[in-house]
C-alpha positions, 0 to 999 in steps of 0.5 A: 495507522501504518502500512507494511509492504512485503516486497517479496510477495508483490507481483506488480498487479497495481490494483492498490495504485488503482484504488489509492493512487495518491498512496500506492505506486509501482517502482521501475522494477514493478514493485509496490511503493508507498507514498510515505517513507515512514509508512505512517498513514495520515488520518485523512488517508486511512480509508484509502490506504486500507482499500488499496491494501485490501485489493492486493491479490497476493497480500503484499500490503498489510495495514496496522493500526497504531495502539 
């Protein structure tokens, strides 16, 4: 599973970080960041990654399942 961050859509609501604080945060400019630079989600964090992406009101986060 990978997380795609669409920075241009992010409005800094921070709901993703509230839902999954180990994975999502806001940078100094108020935009979402993801804990892993390669955007790969460790298997034990997949549920949290999906939950955090799912609460974004502007769809700035997308979860992609690796095939």
